[in-house]
N, C-alpha and C positions, 0 to 999 in steps of 0.2 A: 504494500500500500504506500502510495506517495501522496503527500499533501502539497498543494499549490497555494501559497499564501495570498489572501486577498489584501487589497490596499487599505481597507478600512474595517474597523471592528465596531459594530454597533450592538449594544446590549439593550435590546428593546423588549420589555416584558409584555406578555399578552394581557388582555383585560382581566382575566381571572387569575393568572399566575405567570410571572415573568419567566421566559425561557430563553436559552441560548439560540442565536440564529446559526443553524448548522451550515448555512451557505458561506460562512467565513472561511471554512476549510472544505475544499473540493477534492475528492479522490479522482484524479484524472491525470493523463500525461501532460507534459509541458506544452506540446503543440496542440492547441485546441481547435484551430480553424481547419475545417475539412478541406475547403477550397479557397485559399486566400485570393484576393483580388489580383488578376493578371493584367498585364499591360499590352496594348497593341504594338505591333512592330513599327518602328519609326522609319519614316520614308527614306531618309538619307543614310540609314545605318544598316549594315548587313547582319549585325549581331545584336541580340538583346542580352546584356550581361546581368546575371543575378546579383543581388545586392550583398556581396560578401567582400571581405577585405583581408589583407594579409596582416595588418597590424592595427591596434587601436588608434594610433595617431593618424593613420592614413584615412580612416573613415569612422569617426567616433560615433556616428549616428547608429551604427550597428552594435558595437560592443559596449553596451550599457545595460544595466538592469532596468527594466521598464517600471513605470510607476505602479502598474498593476501587480508587480511582484514585490516591490518594497516601497512603501510610502514614507519618505523621510526628506526633510529639508536640511541643508548644511547647518543652518542655525541650531537645529535640534541636536546635532551631533555632540555639541558641548555638554549636553545634559546626560549623555549615555554613561552608564556605570563603567568605570575604568577597570573594575576587577572581574569582568566577564572574560573567561579564558576561551580563546579560539585556536584550535590546532588545524593547520592546513595539510592535507595529504593529497598527492597527485594520484589521479585515477586514469584508467584507460579512456581512449577516445576524447582526449583534450578536455577532460572534466576534472574538477577539484572537489574533494570532500572536506567540509568544514565541520569539525567536531566542536560543539559549543557547550561550555559549562557555565551555568548561571548560578551565582552564589545565593545562599538563603536570604540575604538582605534584600536583593532585587526581587526575589519571589514574594517576600513579605510585603514589599512596597506595592507591587502589582496587585496582590491579593487585597490589600487595604483599599486601593483605588477602585477595584471591582465592587467591593462592598459599598463604598460611598456612592458609586454610580447606581447600583441597584436600589439603595436607600432613597436616592433622589427621584428615581423614576417609579418606584413602587407605591402602591396605595395599600398599606398594611392596616387592617381594621384596628381601631383604637388609637391610631397615631395620626396627628394632623400633619399636613405637608410642611416640611422643613424641620419637624421635630426629630431629634435624634432617636433612632431605633436601636435598642440593644442588639448586639451581634447575634446572640443565641436565638432571639426571636426572628431576626431577619433571615438567618440561615435556615431555620425551620420553615419559614414561609416560602422562600425562594427554592430551597432544596440544596443540600450540600453538594450533590453531584453537579447541578447547574453552575453553582458558584465556582467549584473547582475547575470545571471545563472553561469557564470564562476567564479564570485567573491564568490558566495555561496559555490561552489565546493572547491575553494581555502581555504575558511574559515574552511570547514569541514576537509580538508586534514591537515590543520595546527593544529586544536584543538582536533581532535579525538584521536590522540595518548595520549595526556595529560589526556583526559577524561577516557581513558582506563587504565591509570597507577594505578588506585585504585583497579583494579581487575587483575593486572598482576600476573601470577603464578596460578590464579584460573580459568581463562577463558578457556572454551572449544574451541578447534580448529574449525574455520569456523562457529562460532555461532553468530558473531556480526551482528546486524541489526539496522539500523537507522529507527525508526518507525514513525518519524514525516514526514508527506507528504512533498515532495519537493515543491509542489505548495503552501503549507502553508508558508514555509520559504520564497518563492519568493514573495508572497503577502504582507508579513509583513516586508520585508527587508528594512532597512534604515541605512544610514551611521551615523545617529545621535542616533540610538536606539540599545538596546541589541538584539542580535540574539539568539533565543532559539531553541533547538532541543533535542529530547530524543533518547537514544540508549538503546537497550536491548541486553544482552549477557548472555549466559548460563555459569554457573560456576560449578566447581567440586562438585558433590553432597556429602552431609554428610551422613554417615551410622549411623543409630540408632539401637542398638542391643536390641531386645525385651526380651532376656534372661538375668538374673542377672549375670550369669557367661560367658556371651557372647557366644563364640564358644567352650569354654572348657567344658569337661565332657559331650559332647553331647550324647544322647541316640539315636541310629540308628537301625531301623528295616529294614532288607533287605529281600525282598520277592524273593524266588528262584522258578523258574518254573521247573516242572517235567522234561522238555526236557533238562535242564541243567545237570541233573544227568548223569554222564558218563556211567553207566551201561545201563540205558534206551537208551541213545543216541547210544551206540555201537550196541545194539540189533536192533534198527531202521536202522542204517547204513548197518548192515549185511543183513537185510531183503531187503533193497533197492537194494543192489548189487546182491542179489540172484534173485530178480524179473527181473532185467535187463538182466539176462541170459535166461529167459523163453520166451515163445511165446504166443500170444493172440489167443484165439479160440472163435468163435461166439457161444453165448448161444442161444439154440433153444427150449429147453424143460422145462424151469423154469423161475422164476422171479429173480430179483436182490438179491444177497447175499453179506455179508461182504467178501471182498477179490476180488470182481469183479471190472471191470472198465466199466463205463457207459458214454455214450454221450447224453447230455440233451439239450433241448431248454427250457429256463426258462423265465416266464413272471410274473410280480408282479404288484399289484395295492394296494393302501391304502384301508383299510377296515373301513368304517365309522360306526357310530352307526346304529343299525337296520340291521346289516349284509349287507348293501348295498355297492357296490363297489365304490371306489373313483377314484383318479387320478392314472395314471401309475407311476411306480417308475423306471425310465430309468437305474439308477445305479445298480439296482438289477436284471436286465434282461441280459440274455446270450443266444447266439445261438451257438450250437456245443460245449457246455461246457464239457470238459473231467474231470470226477470225479473218482479218485481212492478212493474207499470206505475205504481203510486202512489209508488214509491220509486226514481225514476230520475234523481236529481240528479247521480250520478257518471257518467252515460252521456255519450258523445260528442255534442255538440250536433247535432240533426237525426236522430239514430239512431232515437229513439222515434217521431218523426213519420213516418219512412220505413217503419215496419212496422205502423202502425195499419191495421186492416182485413185483415191477413194471416190466412189460414185454415190449419187443421191440414193438413199435407202440402204446403202451398204454399211455393215458393222465390222470394225477391226479391233483386234485385241493384241497388245504388245507390252513387253516389260521395259521399264525405264528406271533409272536411279536418280533421286534428287541429289544434286551436288552438295558438297559440304558447306558451301557458302549460301545455300538457299535461305531466304528470309525467315521462314518459320523454323525455329530451332528443333522442334519435335519431328521435323521431316528431314533434317540434314542427314545425308547418307542413306536414307531409307530406300529399299528396293520396292517398286510398286508395279502392279499390273493394271494397265489402262484399257478400258473398253470404250470405243468411240463410235457413235452412230452419226452418219451424215444425214442431216435433215433437209438441207437446201444447199444448192451450189449455184453461184453466179459468176459471170465474167463482166468486165466493164467495157462498155462501148464508148470510147473516148473521142472527142472531136480533135481534129488535127491541131497540133500546137504551133501556132504562128501568130503574126501581129494582130489578126482579127480577134483574138481572145484577150488582148492586152487589158482592155477596160474591165473585163469580167475577172481576170486574174488579180488585178490590183487597180482599183479605181484611180483615175488621174493619169494613167500611163497610156501611151499610144503605140508603143512598139514592144516586142517581146524582150529585146535587149534592155530596154528601160525597166521592165518588170524584173528581170534578172538582177540588174544592178541595184535596184532599191531593196530587193529581198536580201541580197548579199550584204549591203551596208547594215541592214537591221541585224542580220546574223552576226556580223562583225562586232556590233555593240553587245549582243548577247554572249558572244564568245568571250569577250574581255571580262564581262560580269561573271561568267561561269569560271573563268580562270582565276579571277580575284577571289571568288568564293572558295574554290578548291585550294588556293594558296593559304587563305586564312584557316581553313579546316585542317590543313596539314600542319600549320604552325601550332595551332591549339592542341592537336593530337600529340605533337612532339613535346609540348610543354607538360602535358599530363604524364609523359613517360620519364621526364627528368626531374620531377618533384615527388617528394614523399610527404604526405600530410596525414596526421591522425585526426580524422574528421569527426567532430562532435555529432551525436545522434540528432540533437535538435536542429542543427544546420542541415544535415542530410534530409530530415523530414520536411523542413521548410522549403528547401530547393525542390525536392521531389514533388511536393504538393503544388508548388507554383507551376512546374512543368505539366503536371497532370491537369491542373485547372486550365492552363492555356490550351492544352489538347482538346478538352471538352468544349471550350469556347469556340475553337476553330471548327469542330464538328457541328456545334449548334449553329454557328454563323452560316455554315454551308447547308443547313437544314437537313443534315444527315441523321438527326436523332429526334425521335418523338419524346413526349413528356415521360412516358414510362421508361424508355431506354435511358434518358438523362437521369432520372431518379435512381435507376439501378446502378448506373456507372458512377453516381455521386456517393454511393454508400461507402461506409468506412471499410468494408471488406474489399470492395473494388479498388479503393485507393491503396490499401495495404498490399494487395496483390501487385499493383503497378509498381509500388516502391521496391518490392522484392524482385520482380522480374527485370526492372530497370536499374538495379543497384549499381552495376558496373558503369553504366552510362551516366547516372547521376553523380557518382563518385568522381568520374573523370571531369565532368563539367565544373564541379566545385574546385577540384585541383587546378584546372585551367584558370578559373576566375581569381582564385587566390594568388596564383602566379602573376596574372595580369596586374592585379592590384599592387603587388610588390614591385614589379617592373616600373609601373607608372610613377611610383614614389621614388625609386632608386635613380631613375633617369631624369627626374625633375620635369616630367612632361606636363604640358598645360593645354587647355583649350580656352577659346575666347568667350567673353560674355555674349557676344553676338551669336556664336554657335549654340550656346546654351539656350538663349531665348528662342532662337529659331526652332530648335528641336522640341522645346516645350510646347510651342505653338502648334507644331505639326502633330504632336502627340494628342493634344487637347482636341484638335480637329478630328482625329481618328476616333477618339472616345465619343464625341458628339455624333459623328457619322453612324456609329454603331449603337447609338442611344444607350451608352454605358455610363454609369456613375463613376466619378473619379475624385481623388483628393489631390489638389494642386501641389502640395508639399511632397507627397509620395511620387507624383509624376516627375517633379524636379529632381528628386533623388535618383529615380530610375534613369532619367536622361543623363545625369552626371556620370552614372556608372557606364552607360552606353558610350558616351564620349570618351571616357577614360580607356575603355576597351578598344575603341577605334584608333585612338592615338598610339596605344601600345602595339597594335597590329601593324600600323603604318611604320612605326620605328623598327619593328622586327623584320618587316619586309625589306627595309633599306639596309639592315645590318646583318642579315642571315645569309648563308650560302644556300641559295635555292636552285634546285635542278628540276626541270620538267621532263617527264618521260611519258610515253604512251602507255595506257593502262594494260594493253595486251602484251607489250614488251616486258613489263615488270612482273 
């Protein structure tokens, strides 16, 4: 059982008999928000960096204990008892255990204040308001158990800020947990003895660089896909536009050829040893699947070749193996038996590709060469954007490999929930989820499954962003006020366009992190040894 301390302690009696408000202590994990607010992507930034930092001084807004965890002003600290003993012990995952010992004098002072508060608020029969109520009568009226519980809460409220002073500036927001059971404190409570309790808090993790030169002189290999090539992309785009102007005709006298469009029903089962069929593979099954044979890059290798020549109404069965790099982990390396039925088969009747189609291919053009040139220029812009994105991804991937970080659980959960929330918002914005599906995916079970399945990815993202924060500080990088204002304005426009609520201060903080990340990536691109290779060659 863990107790998360509330910021205020109110001892409000009920009309018949005063009772302790149990909400002052809540048994729950530190991360309470299921889906924290997510931010839209900023127009001029390729990356949205999570709000993490490598050190308290670099980004103090993160590494503080929030008011909801500890309510205390600096002026009050002078009144803290100096004889409260706090022992700090380092724990795994960048957390600290604070073992607190509260002397009897402090316990007695808090107990007395609790009695005075109950006496002020209670209406004890036979005693006028303001008249002193003997302790034994008040205890009998309120209940010794209620008074003792309230006294323990008052002690915690008084001493916890002092206990936390040793980690001030290092503590992660909303990560404070009193791990000693309340029942244990209640059973051992005595006005003549020391009250002991333990607090665990996550602190800013330290980055350990695994490379002697840290992040300097990094060697980066960027794998470029063929489709990024502007010339290839332009040819594909022109072909796509040309096909859109044609018509489909039913094939009656031959089997499937490259260039045709076919409608298939696909079934698949696992193939066990001895060639016996195993279980069905639902994710690989399709009914009425439309396949353009000229756009088959995402098919399982060998699938297209196995159906070439198939005729309408024909069924074929053949074995294939999912490659080790297949997107679904549970299918990687799996041998499967596919059964495919050809439902419909079409060929394209295309008009001749010449100047007469220019206006239809690309409005405003009068010649085919003009169409080709404009498409190529657009693809050149896309090519550069894709190369920049691939370069940034390669740099961030390398950063995650050369740093070692003991990531606090609270930071892992916060970042994971932000990513999951952004994923749901994206699906919702694309109208891919109905209310029932959204409610199901928003459940705590669904979120926890996501956190576990994406543990490696979330961990790498946090490592990357912590490294980025440290580089920004170490290299004294800066961004202009104009850049900040422009990005904030762009972000607010995005929120309004999607009819989403937003907090301006949170938006500004998020924008600051995005700009810091962009500056670091720009610096690394200029100072790293970057080599570009074709993905097929690598």
